[in-house]
C-alpha positions as CSV (number, residue, x, y, z in Angstrom):
1,M,120.2,61.3,124.9
2,E,120.7,59.7,121.5
3,R,120.4,63.2,119.8
4,C,123.3,64.3,122.4
5,K,126.2,61.4,120.9
6,H,127.8,65.1,118.8
7,L,129.0,67.0,121.4
8,R,131.7,67.1,122.7
9,I,132.7,68.0,126.4
10,G,136.0,69.2,127.1
11,P,138.2,72.5,125.6
12,S,136.0,72.8,122.9
13,L,132.2,72.3,123.5
14,S,130.5,71.9,120.3
15,L,127.0,72.7,120.9
16,P,124.7,73.5,117.6
17,Q,124.3,77.0,117.5
18,A,120.1,78.4,118.9
19,P,118.6,81.1,116.4
20,T,119.2,84.6,118.2
21,R,115.8,85.6,117.8
22,P,113.1,82.8,117.8
23,P,110.8,82.9,114.5
24,E,107.9,84.4,114.3
25,L,104.9,82.8,112.8
26,G,103.4,84.4,109.9
27,K,105.5,87.9,110.0
28,K,108.2,88.9,107.1
29,E,111.1,91.2,108.0
30,P,110.7,94.2,107.6
31,Q,112.4,96.5,104.6
32,G,113.4,99.3,104.1
33,D,113.2,102.5,106.3
34,F,111.4,103.6,109.2
35,S,108.8,105.7,106.9
36,Q,108.2,101.6,105.2
37,M,107.6,100.1,108.6
38,L,105.5,103.1,109.4
39,M,103.2,102.9,106.1
40,D,103.4,98.4,106.1
41,A,101.9,99.2,110.4
42,L,99.1,101.7,108.8
43,K,98.1,99.5,106.2
44,E,97.2,96.4,108.6
45,V,95.3,99.2,110.8
46,N,93.4,99.7,107.8
47,K,92.8,96.2,106.4
48,A,91.5,95.3,110.0
49,Q,88.9,98.2,109.6
50,Q,87.7,97.4,106.3
51,D,87.7,94.1,107.4
52,A,85.4,94.9,110.7
53,K,83.2,96.7,108.0
54,G,82.5,94.2,105.7
55,L,81.4,92.5,108.1
56,Q,78.9,94.8,109.5
57,N,77.9,95.4,105.8
58,D,77.4,91.3,105.4
59,L,74.9,91.2,108.9
60,M,73.3,94.1,108.5
61,A,72.8,92.9,104.3
62,N,71.4,89.5,106.4
63,R,74.1,87.6,104.9
64,P,75.2,84.3,106.9
65,V,77.8,85.8,109.4
66,E,79.3,84.5,112.9
67,F,78.2,86.7,115.4
68,H,81.5,86.0,117.6
69,D,83.9,86.8,114.5
70,L,82.2,89.6,113.7
71,M,82.7,91.0,117.4
72,I,86.3,89.6,117.5
73,A,86.7,92.0,114.5
74,M,85.4,95.1,115.6
75,E,87.7,94.7,118.8
76,R,91.3,93.8,116.8
77,A,90.1,96.8,114.6
78,S,89.7,98.7,117.7
79,T,92.4,97.7,119.5
80,A,94.7,98.3,116.3
81,M,93.6,101.8,116.2
82,A,93.7,102.5,119.7
83,L,97.4,101.3,119.9
84,T,98.3,103.2,116.6
85,L,96.9,106.7,118.9
86,Q,99.1,105.8,121.4
87,V,102.0,105.2,119.0
88,R,101.3,108.6,117.3
89,N,100.8,110.1,120.9
90,K,104.7,109.4,122.1
91,V,105.9,110.0,118.6
92,L,104.9,113.5,118.3
93,E,105.6,114.0,122.6
94,A,109.3,112.7,121.5
95,Y,109.5,115.1,118.9
96,Q,107.7,117.9,121.1
97,E,110.8,117.0,123.3
98,V,113.7,117.3,120.9
99,S,112.5,120.3,119.7
100,R,112.1,122.0,123.0
101,M,116.1,121.1,123.8
102,Q,118.7,123.9,123.5
103,V,121.8,122.8,121.2
């Protein structure tokens, strides 16, 4: 209750302003246009694929690798790729629908 001493009830209610969106941890605000955002997303998918491949290579080279870390990295890469393909399919579908529109 001590925190709310600065609030005044009356004609002008003074409330602290809340952020419009919750901050996302570990994420930066997208810069640039749609193509740059798309390239950044593809780079993240590529990095997930490379991380999984690196862990697989380490396991095959008999280097110490936690098996669960390998499985998580492989699933993360697989899920990222599946999501990318679904987004591509939806964008292609939308483009085809727009191209079929009569002007």
